[in-house]
The first five atom37 places (N, CA, C, CB, O) and aatype in JSON, in Angstrom:
{
  "aatype": [5, 19, 2, 15, 2, 0, 15, 10, 16, 19, 15, 10, 0, 5, 16, 14, 18, 4, 1, 11, 8, 11, 18, 3, 14, 5, 2, 14, 10, 4, 0, 8, 9, 9, 13, 19, 7, 15, 9, 19, 11, 19, 2, 3, 15, 6, 0, 3, 10, 0, 11, 11, 0, 10, 13, 15, 1, 8, 14, 6, 12, 6, 15, 17, 14, 11, 3, 8, 2, 17, 13, 13, 0, 11, 13, 2, 9, 16, 2, 9, 17, 19, 10, 3, 18, 13, 7, 7, 10, 11, 9, 19, 16, 14, 6, 6, 18, 18, 15, 19, 11, 14],
  "atom_mask": [
    [1, 1, 1, 1, 1],
    [1, 1, 1, 1, 1],
    [1, 1, 1, 1, 1],
    [1, 1, 1, 1, 1],
    [1, 1, 1, 1, 1],
    [1, 1, 1, 1, 1],
    [1, 1, 1, 1, 1],
    [1, 1, 1, 1, 1],
    [1, 1, 1, 1, 1],
    [1, 1, 1, 1, 1],
    [1, 1, 1, 1, 1],
    [1, 1, 1, 1, 1],
    [1, 1, 1, 1, 1],
    [1, 1, 1, 1, 1],
    [1, 1, 1, 1, 1],
    [1, 1, 1, 1, 1],
    [1, 1, 1, 1, 1],
    [1, 1, 1, 1, 1],
    [1, 1, 1, 1, 1],
    [1, 1, 1, 1, 1],
    [1, 1, 1, 1, 1],
    [1, 1, 1, 1, 1],
    [1, 1, 1, 1, 1],
    [1, 1, 1, 1, 1],
    [1, 1, 1, 1, 1],
    [1, 1, 1, 1, 1],
    [1, 1, 1, 1, 1],
    [1, 1, 1, 1, 1],
    [1, 1, 1, 1, 1],
    [1, 1, 1, 1, 1],
    [1, 1, 1, 1, 1],
    [1, 1, 1, 1, 1],
    [1, 1, 1, 1, 1],
    [1, 1, 1, 1, 1],
    [1, 1, 1, 1, 1],
    [1, 1, 1, 1, 1],
    [1, 1, 1, 0, 1],
    [1, 1, 1, 1, 1],
    [1, 1, 1, 1, 1],
    [1, 1, 1, 1, 1],
    [1, 1, 1, 1, 1],
    [1, 1, 1, 1, 1],
    [1, 1, 1, 1, 1],
    [1, 1, 1, 1, 1],
    [1, 1, 1, 1, 1],
    [1, 1, 1, 1, 1],
    [1, 1, 1, 1, 1],
    [1, 1, 1, 1, 1],
    [1, 1, 1, 1, 1],
    [1, 1, 1, 1, 1],
    [1, 1, 1, 1, 1],
    [1, 1, 1, 1, 1],
    [1, 1, 1, 1, 1],
    [1, 1, 1, 1, 1],
    [1, 1, 1, 1, 1],
    [1, 1, 1, 1, 1],
    [1, 1, 1, 1, 1],
    [1, 1, 1, 1, 1],
    [1, 1, 1, 1, 1],
    [1, 1, 1, 1, 1],
    [1, 1, 1, 1, 1],
    [1, 1, 1, 1, 1],
    [1, 1, 1, 1, 1],
    [1, 1, 1, 1, 1],
    [1, 1, 1, 1, 1],
    [1, 1, 1, 1, 1],
    [1, 1, 1, 1, 1],
    [1, 1, 1, 1, 1],
    [1, 1, 1, 1, 1],
    [1, 1, 1, 1, 1],
    [1, 1, 1, 1, 1],
    [1, 1, 1, 1, 1],
    [1, 1, 1, 1, 1],
    [1, 1, 1, 1, 1],
    [1, 1, 1, 1, 1],
    [1, 1, 1, 1, 1],
    [1, 1, 1, 1, 1],
    [1, 1, 1, 1, 1],
    [1, 1, 1, 1, 1],
    [1, 1, 1, 1, 1],
    [1, 1, 1, 1, 1],
    [1, 1, 1, 1, 1],
    [1, 1, 1, 1, 1],
    [1, 1, 1, 1, 1],
    [1, 1, 1, 1, 1],
    [1, 1, 1, 1, 1],
    [1, 1, 1, 0, 1],
    [1, 1, 1, 0, 1],
    [1, 1, 1, 1, 1],
    [1, 1, 1, 1, 1],
    [1, 1, 1, 1, 1],
    [1, 1, 1, 1, 1],
    [1, 1, 1, 1, 1],
    [1, 1, 1, 1, 1],
    [1, 1, 1, 1, 1],
    [1, 1, 1, 1, 1],
    [1, 1, 1, 1, 1],
    [1, 1, 1, 1, 1],
    [1, 1, 1, 1, 1],
    [1, 1, 1, 1, 1],
    [1, 1, 1, 1, 1],
    [1, 1, 1, 1, 1]
  ],
  "atom_positions": [
    [[96.9, 96.14, 78.21], [97.37, 94.96, 77.53], [98.53, 95.28, 76.6], [96.25, 94.32, 76.76], [99.37, 94.42, 76.34]],
    [[98.59, 96.49, 76.11], [99.66, 96.88, 75.19], [100.93, 97.22, 75.95], [99.22, 98.08, 74.33], [102.03, 96.85, 75.53]],
    [[100.79, 97.92, 77.08], [101.95, 98.33, 77.86], [101.59, 98.22, 79.34], [102.39, 99.78, 77.49], [100.82, 99.03, 79.85]],
    [[102.14, 97.26, 80.02], [101.79, 97.02, 81.43], [102.67, 97.8, 82.4], [101.88, 95.55, 81.73], [102.53, 97.63, 83.62]],
    [[103.56, 98.64, 81.9], [104.41, 99.43, 82.79], [103.58, 100.4, 83.62], [105.47, 100.2, 81.98], [102.6, 100.97, 83.14]],
    [[103.99, 100.58, 84.88], [103.24, 101.46, 85.77], [104.17, 102.04, 86.82], [102.06, 100.71, 86.44], [105.25, 101.5, 87.08]],
    [[103.74, 103.14, 87.41], [104.45, 103.7, 88.56], [103.43, 104.22, 89.55], [105.43, 104.83, 88.12], [102.31, 104.57, 89.19]],
    [[103.83, 104.27, 90.8], [102.98, 104.74, 91.88], [103.83, 105.6, 92.8], [102.31, 103.55, 92.66], [104.89, 105.17, 93.25]],
    [[103.37, 106.82, 93.07], [104.08, 107.71, 93.97], [103.25, 107.92, 95.23], [104.39, 109.07, 93.29], [102.04, 108.16, 95.17]],
    [[103.91, 107.82, 96.37], [103.27, 108.07, 97.66], [104.11, 109.14, 98.36], [103.14, 106.75, 98.54], [105.33, 109.03, 98.42]],
    [[103.45, 110.17, 98.87], [104.16, 111.3, 99.45], [103.72, 111.58, 100.87], [103.96, 112.53, 98.6], [102.57, 111.34, 101.24]],
    [[104.64, 112.09, 101.67], [104.27, 112.55, 103.01], [103.33, 113.75, 102.95], [105.51, 112.91, 103.81], [102.73, 114.11, 103.96]],
    [[103.2, 114.36, 101.77], [102.24, 115.46, 101.61], [100.81, 114.96, 101.8], [102.4, 116.13, 100.23], [99.89, 115.75, 102.01]],
    [[100.62, 113.64, 101.7], [99.3, 113.05, 101.9], [98.96, 112.88, 103.38], [99.21, 111.7, 101.19], [97.88, 112.42, 103.73]],
    [[99.89, 113.25, 104.23], [99.71, 113.15, 105.68], [99.86, 114.55, 106.28], [100.74, 112.15, 106.32], [100.19, 115.49, 105.54]],
    [[99.63, 114.73, 107.57], [99.84, 116.05, 108.19], [101.31, 116.43, 108.36], [99.17, 116.07, 109.54], [101.62, 117.57, 108.72]],
    [[102.23, 115.49, 108.11], [103.66, 115.71, 108.39], [104.22, 116.97, 107.75], [104.44, 114.52, 107.92], [104.84, 117.78, 108.44]],
    [[104.02, 117.14, 106.46], [104.63, 118.28, 105.76], [104.02, 119.61, 106.2], [104.48, 118.12, 104.25], [104.73, 120.6, 106.36]],
    [[102.72, 119.64, 106.38], [102.08, 120.88, 106.88], [102.6, 121.21, 108.27], [100.53, 120.72, 106.91], [102.88, 122.38, 108.57]],
    [[102.73, 120.19, 109.12], [103.21, 120.41, 110.48], [104.61, 121.03, 110.48], [103.21, 119.08, 111.26], [104.91, 121.89, 111.3]],
    [[105.46, 120.58, 109.56], [106.83, 121.09, 109.49], [106.99, 122.25, 108.51], [107.76, 119.98, 109.09], [108.09, 122.73, 108.28]],
    [[105.86, 122.69, 107.96], [105.84, 123.82, 107.01], [106.69, 123.54, 105.77], [106.33, 125.09, 107.7], [107.36, 124.44, 105.26]],
    [[106.65, 122.29, 105.28], [107.34, 121.92, 104.05], [106.39, 122.03, 102.88], [107.92, 120.5, 104.15], [105.27, 121.51, 102.93]],
    [[106.83, 122.69, 101.85], [106.08, 122.69, 100.59], [106.07, 121.25, 100.07], [106.72, 123.68, 99.54], [107.08, 120.56, 100.2]],
    [[104.98, 120.78, 99.49], [104.94, 119.41, 98.97], [106.02, 119.1, 97.93], [103.6, 119.14, 98.38], [106.34, 117.94, 97.71]],
    [[106.58, 120.14, 97.29], [107.64, 119.92, 96.3], [109.04, 119.91, 96.92], [107.57, 120.99, 95.23], [110.02, 119.6, 96.25]],
    [[109.13, 120.26, 98.2], [110.4, 120.24, 98.9], [110.81, 118.78, 99.14], [110.3, 121.02, 100.25], [109.98, 118.0, 99.61]],
    [[112.04, 118.4, 98.82], [112.46, 117.02, 99.06], [112.32, 116.55, 100.5], [113.87, 116.85, 98.63], [112.22, 115.35, 100.75]],
    [[112.31, 117.48, 101.46], [112.11, 117.07, 102.85], [110.7, 116.56, 103.1], [112.41, 118.24, 103.78], [110.44, 115.89, 104.1]],
    [[109.79, 116.89, 102.2], [108.44, 116.31, 102.22], [108.55, 115.04, 101.35], [107.31, 117.34, 101.68], [108.13, 115.01, 100.2]],
    [[109.12, 114.03, 101.95], [109.59, 112.84, 101.23], [108.49, 112.14, 100.42], [110.18, 111.85, 102.2], [107.31, 112.17, 100.76]],
    [[108.95, 111.53, 99.34], [108.06, 110.64, 98.6], [108.85, 109.47, 98.04], [107.35, 111.4, 97.47], [110.06, 109.51, 97.87]],
    [[108.09, 108.42, 97.77], [108.66, 107.19, 97.26], [107.97, 106.86, 95.94], [108.51, 106.01, 98.29], [106.76, 107.06, 95.8]],
    [[108.72, 106.37, 95.0], [108.18, 106.03, 93.68], [108.44, 104.56, 93.42], [108.81, 106.92, 92.55], [109.59, 104.11, 93.42]],
    [[107.37, 103.82, 93.21], [107.47, 102.4, 92.87], [107.28, 102.27, 91.36], [106.4, 101.54, 93.65], [106.36, 102.87, 90.79]],
    [[108.13, 101.51, 90.71], [108.06, 101.31, 89.27], [108.03, 99.81, 89.0], [109.28, 101.99, 88.54], [108.73, 99.04, 89.65]],
    [[107.22, 99.41, 88.05], [107.14, 97.99, 87.71], [106.11, 97.75, 86.63], [0.0, 0.0, 0.0], [105.91, 98.58, 85.74]],
    [[105.44, 96.61, 86.72], [104.43, 96.27, 85.73], [103.2, 95.67, 86.42], [104.99, 95.28, 84.69], [103.29, 95.07, 87.49]],
    [[102.07, 95.85, 85.79], [100.8, 95.33, 86.27], [100.57, 93.98, 85.6], [99.62, 96.32, 85.99], [100.65, 93.86, 84.38]],
    [[100.28, 92.96, 86.41], [100.09, 91.61, 85.9], [98.8, 91.04, 86.48], [101.3, 90.69, 86.26], [98.56, 91.13, 87.69]],
    [[97.98, 90.46, 85.64], [96.75, 89.81, 86.1], [97.13, 88.64, 87.0], [95.89, 89.33, 84.88], [98.01, 87.85, 86.67]],
    [[96.44, 88.52, 88.15], [96.75, 87.42, 89.07], [96.27, 86.09, 88.48], [96.1, 87.66, 90.45], [95.34, 86.05, 87.69]],
    [[96.93, 85.02, 88.9], [96.49, 83.7, 88.45], [95.38, 83.2, 89.36], [97.68, 82.69, 88.44], [95.06, 83.83, 90.37]],
    [[94.8, 82.09, 89.01], [93.65, 81.56, 89.76], [93.97, 81.3, 91.23], [93.17, 80.27, 89.13], [93.13, 81.52, 92.1]],
    [[95.18, 80.85, 91.52], [95.53, 80.55, 92.92], [95.67, 81.83, 93.76], [96.83, 79.74, 92.98], [95.56, 81.77, 94.98]],
    [[95.91, 82.96, 93.13], [96.05, 84.23, 93.85], [94.74, 85.02, 93.91], [97.11, 85.08, 93.19], [94.62, 85.95, 94.71]],
    [[93.77, 84.65, 93.1], [92.55, 85.44, 92.96], [91.75, 85.51, 94.26], [91.68, 84.86, 91.86], [91.24, 86.58, 94.61]],
    [[91.63, 84.41, 94.99], [90.84, 84.43, 96.23], [91.44, 85.39, 97.26], [90.75, 83.03, 96.83], [90.72, 86.14, 97.91]],
    [[92.75, 85.35, 97.41], [93.41, 86.26, 98.35], [93.22, 87.7, 97.9], [94.91, 85.93, 98.46], [92.96, 88.58, 98.73]],
    [[93.34, 87.96, 96.61], [93.16, 89.32, 96.08], [91.74, 89.82, 96.35], [93.45, 89.35, 94.57], [91.57, 90.97, 96.76]],
    [[90.74, 88.98, 96.13], [89.36, 89.37, 96.39], [89.14, 89.69, 97.86], [88.4, 88.27, 95.95], [88.53, 90.71, 98.19]],
    [[89.64, 88.83, 98.74], [89.48, 89.06, 100.17], [90.14, 90.37, 100.59], [90.07, 87.89, 100.98], [89.57, 91.16, 101.35]],
    [[91.34, 90.6, 100.09], [92.07, 91.82, 100.46], [91.34, 93.07, 99.97], [93.49, 91.79, 99.88], [91.17, 94.03, 100.73]],
    [[90.9, 93.06, 98.73], [90.23, 94.24, 98.16], [88.87, 94.47, 98.81], [90.06, 94.07, 96.65], [88.57, 95.59, 99.25]],
    [[88.04, 93.44, 98.87], [86.68, 93.61, 99.37], [86.63, 93.86, 100.88], [85.85, 92.4, 99.02], [85.66, 94.42, 101.37]],
    [[87.65, 93.45, 101.62], [87.67, 93.75, 103.05], [87.89, 95.24, 103.29], [88.78, 92.94, 103.76], [87.44, 95.79, 104.3]],
    [[88.56, 95.9, 102.36], [88.81, 97.34, 102.48], [87.78, 98.18, 101.73], [90.2, 97.67, 101.96], [87.51, 99.32, 102.11]],
    [[87.22, 97.61, 100.68], [86.26, 98.33, 99.83], [85.07, 97.42, 99.52], [86.94, 98.82, 98.51], [84.93, 96.97, 98.38]],
    [[84.22, 97.15, 100.52], [83.16, 96.17, 100.34], [82.16, 96.5, 99.23], [82.42, 96.02, 101.62], [81.6, 95.59, 98.62]],
    [[81.93, 97.77, 98.95], [80.96, 98.1, 97.91], [81.41, 97.65, 96.52], [80.71, 99.6, 97.9], [80.59, 97.48, 95.62]],
    [[82.71, 97.47, 96.35], [83.22, 97.07, 95.03], [82.74, 95.67, 94.63], [84.74, 97.11, 95.03], [82.68, 95.36, 93.44]],
    [[82.4, 94.85, 95.6], [81.94, 93.49, 95.29], [80.66, 93.5, 94.47], [81.72, 92.7, 96.59], [80.38, 92.55, 93.75]],
    [[79.89, 94.58, 94.58], [78.62, 94.66, 93.83], [78.74, 95.5, 92.56], [77.53, 95.24, 94.73], [77.73, 95.75, 91.9]],
    [[79.94, 95.93, 92.21], [80.1, 96.69, 90.97], [79.73, 95.81, 89.78], [81.56, 97.22, 90.84], [79.86, 94.59, 89.86]],
    [[79.28, 96.41, 88.69], [78.79, 95.62, 87.54], [79.83, 94.64, 87.01], [78.36, 96.56, 86.43], [80.96, 95.02, 86.71]],
    [[79.42, 93.38, 86.89], [80.32, 92.32, 86.4], [80.63, 92.51, 84.91], [79.71, 90.93, 86.63], [81.69, 92.08, 84.44]],
    [[79.71, 93.14, 84.16], [79.91, 93.27, 82.72], [80.94, 94.35, 82.34], [78.6, 93.59, 82.05], [81.15, 94.63, 81.16]],
    [[81.58, 94.96, 83.35], [82.64, 95.93, 83.08], [84.0, 95.23, 82.94], [82.71, 96.97, 84.2], [85.02, 95.87, 82.69]],
    [[83.98, 93.91, 83.09], [85.18, 93.08, 82.9], [86.34, 93.45, 83.83], [85.65, 93.19, 81.47], [87.5, 93.49, 83.41]],
    [[86.03, 93.72, 85.1], [87.06, 93.97, 86.1], [87.91, 92.72, 86.25], [86.44, 94.4, 87.47], [87.42, 91.61, 86.03]],
    [[89.15, 92.88, 86.61], [89.99, 91.73, 86.93], [90.95, 92.13, 88.03], [90.75, 91.22, 85.67], [91.2, 93.31, 88.27]],
    [[91.49, 91.13, 88.68], [92.43, 91.36, 89.77], [93.85, 91.29, 89.23], [92.22, 90.34, 90.92], [94.19, 90.41, 88.44]],
    [[94.66, 92.23, 89.67], [96.04, 92.31, 89.2], [96.96, 92.61, 90.38], [96.18, 93.4, 88.11], [96.52, 92.98, 91.46]],
    [[98.22, 92.42, 90.12], [99.24, 92.75, 91.13], [100.29, 93.65, 90.48], [99.9, 91.45, 91.72], [100.43, 93.7, 89.26]],
    [[100.99, 94.34, 91.33], [102.03, 95.26, 90.88], [103.37, 94.58, 91.13], [101.93, 96.66, 91.63], [103.8, 94.45, 92.28]],
    [[104.03, 94.15, 90.07], [105.37, 93.57, 90.19], [106.39, 94.7, 90.2], [105.66, 92.56, 89.02], [106.7, 95.28, 89.16]],
    [[106.89, 95.01, 91.38], [107.79, 96.15, 91.56], [109.2, 95.76, 91.16], [107.76, 96.65, 93.03], [109.74, 94.75, 91.62]],
    [[109.8, 96.57, 90.28], [111.17, 96.31, 89.84], [112.15, 97.37, 90.32], [111.22, 96.22, 88.32], [113.34, 97.08, 90.48]],
    [[111.67, 98.58, 90.55], [112.53, 99.68, 91.01], [111.8, 100.49, 92.06], [112.95, 100.59, 89.82], [110.58, 100.67, 92.0]],
    [[112.57, 100.98, 93.03], [112.01, 101.85, 94.07], [112.97, 103.03, 94.22], [111.82, 101.07, 95.44], [114.17, 102.85, 94.41]],
    [[112.4, 104.21, 94.14], [113.2, 105.42, 94.29], [112.63, 106.23, 95.45], [113.19, 106.27, 92.97], [111.42, 106.4, 95.57]],
    [[113.51, 106.72, 96.3], [113.11, 107.52, 97.46], [113.73, 108.9, 97.31], [113.54, 106.84, 98.81], [114.94, 109.03, 97.11]],
    [[112.89, 109.92, 97.41], [113.37, 111.3, 97.43], [112.99, 111.88, 98.79], [112.77, 112.16, 96.24], [111.83, 112.21, 99.04]],
    [[113.99, 112.0, 99.66], [113.7, 112.47, 101.02], [114.7, 113.52, 101.5], [113.7, 111.29, 101.98], [114.68, 113.92, 102.66]],
    [[115.57, 113.95, 100.6], [116.53, 114.98, 100.96], [117.09, 115.57, 99.67], [117.67, 114.39, 101.86], [116.83, 115.06, 98.59]],
    [[117.83, 116.62, 99.78], [118.44, 117.26, 98.61], [119.57, 116.39, 98.08], [118.97, 118.69, 98.96], [120.21, 115.67, 98.84]],
    [[119.81, 116.44, 96.78], [120.92, 115.71, 96.2], [120.51, 114.53, 95.33], [0.0, 0.0, 0.0], [121.37, 113.79, 94.85]],
    [[119.23, 114.36, 95.12], [118.79, 113.3, 94.21], [118.15, 112.11, 94.89], [0.0, 0.0, 0.0], [118.05, 112.02, 96.11]],
    [[117.72, 111.22, 94.05], [117.02, 110.02, 94.48], [117.95, 109.01, 95.13], [116.3, 109.38, 93.31], [119.14, 108.96, 94.83]],
    [[117.37, 108.22, 96.02], [118.07, 107.05, 96.55], [117.4, 105.83, 95.92], [118.01, 107.0, 98.15], [116.17, 105.76, 95.84]],
    [[118.19, 104.89, 95.49], [117.65, 103.67, 94.89], [117.6, 102.59, 95.95], [118.5, 103.22, 93.66], [118.59, 102.31, 96.63]],
    [[116.43, 101.98, 96.09], [116.21, 100.89, 97.03], [115.75, 99.68, 96.21], [115.15, 101.28, 98.13], [114.87, 99.81, 95.37]],
    [[116.34, 98.53, 96.44], [115.89, 97.35, 95.71], [114.6, 96.82, 96.34], [116.99, 96.25, 95.71], [114.36, 97.05, 97.52]],
    [[113.78, 96.13, 95.58], [112.59, 95.52, 96.18], [112.94, 94.6, 97.35], [111.81, 94.74, 95.12], [112.2, 94.54, 98.33]],
    [[114.04, 93.89, 97.26], [114.45, 93.0, 98.36], [114.75, 93.8, 99.62], [115.69, 92.18, 97.95], [114.35, 93.39, 100.72]],
    [[115.44, 94.92, 99.48], [115.71, 95.78, 100.65], [114.41, 96.32, 101.23], [116.66, 96.96, 100.26], [114.21, 96.32, 102.44]],
    [[113.52, 96.77, 100.36], [112.26, 97.36, 100.79], [111.44, 96.35, 101.59], [111.46, 97.85, 99.58], [110.95, 96.66, 102.67]],
    [[111.28, 95.13, 101.05], [110.46, 94.13, 101.71], [111.1, 93.53, 102.96], [110.15, 93.03, 100.75], [110.41, 92.93, 103.78]],
    [[112.41, 93.7, 103.13], [113.08, 93.13, 104.31], [113.03, 94.05, 105.52], [114.52, 92.81, 103.98], [113.38, 93.62, 106.62]],
    [[112.62, 95.29, 105.36], [112.57, 96.24, 106.47], [111.45, 95.86, 107.44], [112.36, 97.67, 105.95], [110.33, 95.55, 107.04]],
    [[111.79, 95.89, 108.71], [110.8, 95.61, 109.76], [110.21, 96.94, 110.23], [111.46, 94.84, 110.97], [110.95, 97.88, 110.53]],
    [[108.87, 97.03, 110.29], [108.25, 98.3, 110.72], [108.57, 98.66, 112.15], [106.75, 98.24, 110.55], [108.11, 99.7, 112.64]]
  ]
}
């Protein structure tokens, strides 16, 4: 509540890719992406979708104690940085990121 800023890093070191290519996890060729933004509590209209999404992947969480005051939140991404080669980060806008087709 005091500071909602957050970041999340996802790395290819979490997959077999870097081991397969014999890349040290700190080597930029073992790419990672850093999402930066803020955590915001979802509004009532978003809560049902959030519950379905979370509990479909983690069904046991639905029975976690209610008195722990859990709440559903979303990550409002403002900056995306990609480190996948030598020479520094690449900046990707959220609009560019979300427009990519898999």
